C-alpha positions in Angstrom: -10.6 -5.3 21.5 -8.1 -4.2 18.8 -9.1 -1.1 16.9 -9.7 -1.2 13.1 -7.3 0.4 10.7 -8.3 3.4 8.7 -8.2 3.4 5.0 -5.2 5.7 5.1 -3.4 3.2 7.3 -4.2 0.3 5.0 -3.0 2.3 2.0 0.2 3.2 3.8 0.7 -0.5 4.6 0.3 -1.4 0.9 2.7 1.3 -0.2 5.2 0.0 2.3 4.8 -3.6 1.1 5.3 -2.6 -2.5 8.5 -0.6 -2.2 10.5 -3.4 -3.7 7.6 -4.9 -5.7 5.0 -7.4 -4.6 2.3 -9.5 -6.2 -1.3 -9.6 -5.0 -0.8 -12.7 -2.9 2.1 -11.2 -1.0 0.1 -8.0 -0.4 -3.0 -9.9 0.8 -1.0 -11.8 3.4 1.3 -9.0 4.5 -1.4 -6.4 4.8 -3.9 -8.8 6.3 -6.6 -8.2 3.6 -8.8 -10.3 1.4 -8.6 -10.1 -2.4 -11.8 -8.2 -2.8 -10.7 -5.5 -0.5 -7.2 -5.5 -2.0 -8.5 -5.0 -5.6 -10.3 -1.8 -4.5 -7.2 -0.4 -2.8 -4.9 -1.3 -5.7 -7.3 0.4 -8.1 -7.3 3.6 -6.1 -3.6 3.6 -5.5 -2.8 3.0 -9.2 -5.3 5.6 -10.4 -3.7 8.2 -8.1 -0.2 7.3 -9.5 1.1 6.0 -6.1 1.6 2.4 -7.4 2.8 1.2 -10.8 2.1 -2.3 -12.3 5.2 -3.9 -13.6 3.9 -6.4 -16.1 7.2 -8.1 -16.8 7.0 -10.1 -13.6 3.5 -11.5 -13.1 1.8 -8.1 -12.5 4.0 -7.0 -9.7 3.0 -3.7 -8.0 5.7 -1.2 -7.2 5.5 2.0 -5.2 6.2 5.1 -7.4 8.2 8.1 -6.4 5.0 10.0 -5.5 3.9 7.0 -3.5 7.2 7.1 -1.6 6.7 10.8 -0.9 3.2 10.1 0.5 4.5 7.2 2.5 7.2 9.4 4.1 4.5 12.0 5.0 2.4 9.2 6.7 5.5 8.1 8.6 6.1 11.6 9.8 2.5 12.0 11.0 2.7 8.7 12.8 5.9 9.8 14.6 4.3 13.1 15.6 1.2 11.4 16.9 3.2 8.8 18.7 1.8 5.8 16.8 
């Protein structure tokens, strides 16, 4: 039985997907989430300044510099833990 992802893993996935910008539909499919769950994560990530909403292109979400820094930290931890 596959293990469930932690909230940190899901947030890391979302930050990764949004590096070049992504709308909600792309994030839902690529992160394997539903819209209700996604809205909660997007709210948290935008409030913390890790994602920015670019309104000029249909509410596209983009990972901020701070989000990229956090994502790099997550990648380093995954490498150290062998995941």
